C-alpha positions as CSV (number, residue, x, y, z in Angstrom):
1,M,0.1,-0.1,-0.4
2,L,2.7,2.0,0.8
3,F,4.3,1.7,-2.4
4,N,1.4,2.2,-4.2
5,I,1.1,5.8,-2.4
6,L,4.3,6.6,-3.3
7,L,4.0,5.7,-6.8
8,I,0.4,8.2,-7.0
9,I,2.7,10.7,-5.5
10,L,5.6,10.5,-8.1
11,L,2.9,10.4,-10.7
12,Q,1.5,13.1,-9.7
13,F,5.0,15.5,-9.4
14,F,5.9,14.0,-13.1
15,I,2.3,15.3,-14.1
16,I,3.1,18.9,-12.4
17,V,6.9,19.0,-14.1
18,I,5.2,18.1,-17.4
19,I,2.6,21.1,-17.2
20,I,5.2,23.3,-15.5
21,K,7.1,22.9,-18.4
22,R,5.1,23.7,-21.3
23,F,2.6,26.4,-19.8
24,V,5.1,28.1,-17.2
25,Y,8.4,28.5,-18.7
26,F,6.7,29.8,-22.0
27,K,4.6,33.3,-21.9
28,P,3.6,34.1,-25.4
29,G,1.2,37.1,-24.5
30,K,-1.2,39.0,-26.6
31,Y,0.5,41.2,-29.6
32,T,0.3,44.5,-29.3
33,E,0.3,47.6,-31.6
34,I,3.7,48.0,-33.5
35,N,5.1,51.6,-32.9
36,T,5.6,53.7,-35.9
37,E,9.1,53.7,-36.1
38,I,9.2,50.1,-36.1
39,N,6.2,50.3,-38.6
40,E,8.2,52.5,-41.4
41,K,10.8,50.6,-40.9
42,Y,9.9,46.7,-40.9
43,K,8.7,44.3,-42.9
44,E,7.5,41.3,-42.0
45,I,7.6,37.2,-43.5
46,K,6.5,33.8,-43.1
47,H,9.5,31.7,-43.0
48,N,8.4,27.6,-42.9
49,H,6.2,28.5,-39.6
50,L,7.8,31.0,-37.7
51,N,6.4,34.9,-38.1
52,V,10.0,37.2,-39.0
53,W,10.3,41.0,-39.1
54,I,13.3,42.2,-41.5
55,L,14.8,45.6,-40.5
56,P,17.0,46.2,-44.1
57,N,19.9,48.5,-43.7
58,S,21.9,48.6,-46.9
59,N,24.7,50.6,-45.5
60,S,25.9,47.4,-43.3
61,N,26.6,44.2,-44.6
62,R,26.2,43.1,-41.4
63,V,23.3,41.5,-39.5
64,I,22.0,41.1,-35.8
65,I,19.5,38.1,-35.5
66,Y,17.2,38.6,-32.1
67,F,16.8,35.9,-29.9
68,K,14.1,36.9,-27.3
69,D,13.5,35.8,-23.7
70,R,10.2,33.4,-22.7
71,V,8.0,35.7,-21.8
72,G,6.3,38.0,-24.4
73,N,6.4,37.6,-28.3
74,L,8.4,40.2,-30.5
75,T,5.6,43.0,-29.9
76,H,7.0,43.3,-26.4
77,Y,10.5,43.4,-27.7
78,Q,10.0,46.3,-30.5
79,E,12.0,49.1,-28.7
80,K,14.8,46.8,-28.3
81,I,14.9,45.9,-31.6
82,Y,14.8,49.4,-33.2
83,K,17.6,50.1,-30.7
84,L,20.0,47.9,-32.4
85,Y,18.7,48.6,-36.2
86,N,19.5,52.6,-34.8
87,L,23.0,51.3,-34.1
88,G,23.3,50.9,-38.0
89,Y,23.0,47.0,-39.1
90,K,20.5,45.1,-40.8
91,V,18.5,43.6,-37.9
92,I,16.0,40.1,-38.1
93,A,14.2,39.1,-34.9
94,F,11.4,36.1,-35.1
95,D,9.0,34.9,-32.6
96,Y,9.4,31.2,-31.4
97,S,6.6,28.5,-32.3
98,G,3.4,29.0,-30.5
99,Y,4.4,32.8,-30.1
100,G,2.9,35.8,-32.0
101,K,2.1,35.1,-35.1
102,S,4.7,31.8,-35.0
103,N,2.9,28.1,-35.2
104,G,3.9,25.0,-33.1
105,V,4.5,24.2,-29.6
106,P,7.1,25.5,-27.9
107,S,9.6,23.2,-25.9
108,E,13.6,23.9,-25.5
109,Q,14.8,21.6,-28.4
110,Q,12.2,23.5,-30.7
111,L,13.7,26.8,-29.7
112,Y,16.9,25.6,-30.4
113,D,15.2,24.3,-34.2
114,D,13.5,27.5,-34.4
115,G,16.9,29.5,-33.9
116,S,18.7,27.2,-36.5
117,I,15.7,27.8,-39.0
118,I,16.4,30.9,-39.0
119,T,20.3,31.2,-38.6
120,S,20.2,29.0,-41.8
121,Y,17.6,31.2,-43.7
122,I,20.0,34.6,-42.8
123,R,23.1,32.0,-43.9
124,Q,21.9,31.9,-47.4
125,T,22.7,35.8,-47.8
126,N,25.4,36.4,-45.2
127,F,28.4,34.8,-44.3
128,P,28.8,33.9,-40.4
129,H,31.6,36.6,-39.7
130,E,28.7,39.1,-40.7
131,I,26.1,37.7,-38.3
132,I,26.2,38.4,-34.8
133,L,23.8,37.0,-32.5
134,Y,22.1,38.7,-29.9
135,G,20.5,37.0,-27.0
136,E,18.5,38.0,-24.2
137,G,17.6,35.6,-21.1
138,I,16.6,32.3,-22.0
139,G,17.8,33.4,-25.9
140,S,21.2,34.2,-24.9
141,S,21.0,29.6,-24.9
142,I,19.6,29.6,-27.9
143,A,22.1,32.1,-29.2
144,L,24.9,30.1,-28.3
145,H,23.4,26.9,-29.6
146,V,23.1,28.1,-32.7
147,A,26.6,29.9,-32.9
148,I,27.9,26.5,-32.3
149,K,26.0,25.0,-34.7
150,Y,27.0,27.1,-37.6
151,N,30.2,28.8,-36.8
152,I,29.3,32.4,-35.7
153,S,32.2,33.5,-34.4
154,T,30.2,36.9,-32.3
155,V,27.4,36.3,-29.7
156,I,25.8,38.9,-27.3
157,L,24.6,37.8,-24.0
158,D,22.0,39.9,-22.7
159,S,21.1,39.4,-19.2
160,P,21.9,35.5,-20.0
161,L,19.5,33.3,-17.9
162,P,22.6,30.3,-16.3
163,S,19.2,28.0,-16.4
164,I,16.1,27.4,-15.6
165,N,16.8,25.4,-12.7
166,V,18.7,29.1,-11.0
167,L,14.9,30.4,-11.7
168,A,13.4,27.2,-10.1
169,K,15.5,27.5,-7.3
170,K,14.6,30.9,-6.7
171,I,11.4,30.6,-7.0
172,L,11.2,27.4,-5.0
173,G,13.0,28.8,-1.9
174,K,13.1,26.4,0.9
175,A,11.8,24.0,-1.4
176,K,14.7,23.8,-3.8
177,I,15.3,20.4,-3.7
178,L,12.3,20.6,-5.9
179,A,13.8,22.1,-8.8
180,F,15.9,18.6,-10.1
181,P,13.7,18.3,-13.0
182,F,14.5,21.4,-14.9
183,T,17.7,21.8,-15.8
184,E,17.0,23.0,-19.6
185,F,18.5,26.1,-21.1
186,N,21.7,25.3,-19.9
187,I,23.7,28.2,-21.0
188,Q,27.5,27.3,-19.0
189,S,27.4,24.0,-20.7
190,L,27.2,25.8,-23.9
191,L,30.2,28.3,-23.1
192,R,32.5,25.4,-22.7
193,L,31.9,24.0,-26.5
194,Y,32.3,28.0,-27.2
195,S,35.3,29.6,-28.9
196,G,34.3,32.9,-30.4
197,K,33.5,36.1,-29.2
198,S,31.0,37.0,-26.7
199,L,29.7,39.8,-24.6
200,M,27.5,39.9,-21.9
201,F,25.9,42.2,-19.4
202,H,23.4,41.9,-16.8
203,S,22.0,44.2,-14.2
204,I,23.3,43.8,-10.7
205,D,20.3,44.6,-9.3
206,N,18.1,42.0,-11.6
207,K,15.9,40.3,-9.5
208,T,13.8,37.8,-12.1
209,I,18.2,36.8,-12.1
210,P,20.3,37.6,-9.7
211,Y,23.4,38.8,-10.4
212,N,25.2,36.4,-8.0
213,S,24.2,33.4,-9.9
214,T,25.7,35.0,-13.1
215,L,29.4,35.1,-11.5
216,T,30.5,31.8,-13.1
217,L,29.5,33.0,-16.7
218,Q,31.1,36.3,-16.1
219,K,34.3,34.0,-16.3
220,M,33.6,32.5,-19.6
221,V,32.9,35.1,-21.6
222,T,35.3,37.6,-23.8
223,N,33.9,40.7,-22.0
224,H,31.7,41.3,-19.5
225,I,29.3,45.0,-17.8
226,P,27.8,44.6,-15.1
227,L,24.9,47.2,-15.1
228,Q,23.3,49.2,-12.4
229,G,19.5,48.9,-11.6
230,S,17.2,49.1,-14.6
231,Q,20.4,50.8,-16.6
232,D,19.7,50.3,-20.7
233,P,22.0,47.9,-22.2
234,P,25.2,49.5,-23.4
235,W,24.4,50.3,-26.7
236,E,27.6,51.8,-27.6
237,D,29.9,49.3,-26.2
238,I,27.6,46.7,-28.2
239,K,28.5,49.0,-31.1
240,K,32.2,48.7,-30.8
241,F,32.0,45.5,-29.8
242,I,30.7,44.4,-33.4
243,N,32.5,46.9,-35.2
244,D,36.2,45.7,-33.5
245,I,35.2,42.3,-34.7
């Protein structure tokens, strides 16, 4: 009887883990209005099942592929996308499977596949040294995965999440022992395999991803810039980093 009770508890725990990985990890959010600045610059295409924004720039042969975080769709990141464009480069941004106007169901592997689909598409018109991968949050893991796969030598990591496990432990608090099944998007293991140039920045006051949890990552990247409070990304440093390639 005790065995049956334990089996039921384990089964319930397993179901809860599956539900969390499907519906808590990924929060697409509703599509919002596109501001005038973006509206005048971008064109929207569908590549395979993914919705893609292209902000062209004829003055540069460099292209930034933007990999967003797990919360919200492209419309929630349009200000950052536009600021990347204003640095003077072509910008490609896309919604992961199940986000915005993209079809499909999100999962760790599916997001890696989505990133590969877009990078393969850009590789048709650009050499690897012309491509910069910009990842935010879990998008940093996706950017690194793609960089390793396609030999892209330049990656920018914006507030990278070391892994879902770090976030799970923070949420669970004293019950953090229960975080063991949540191991996805482990950026540390990817950085060990990556041999290109990497710029990382992270706020010391970030409440979602504690600064201390990124200390190991800071030692593994080429350049690291600590930010204060809700400070914007260091745009001039980003531009210098790209131009020095």
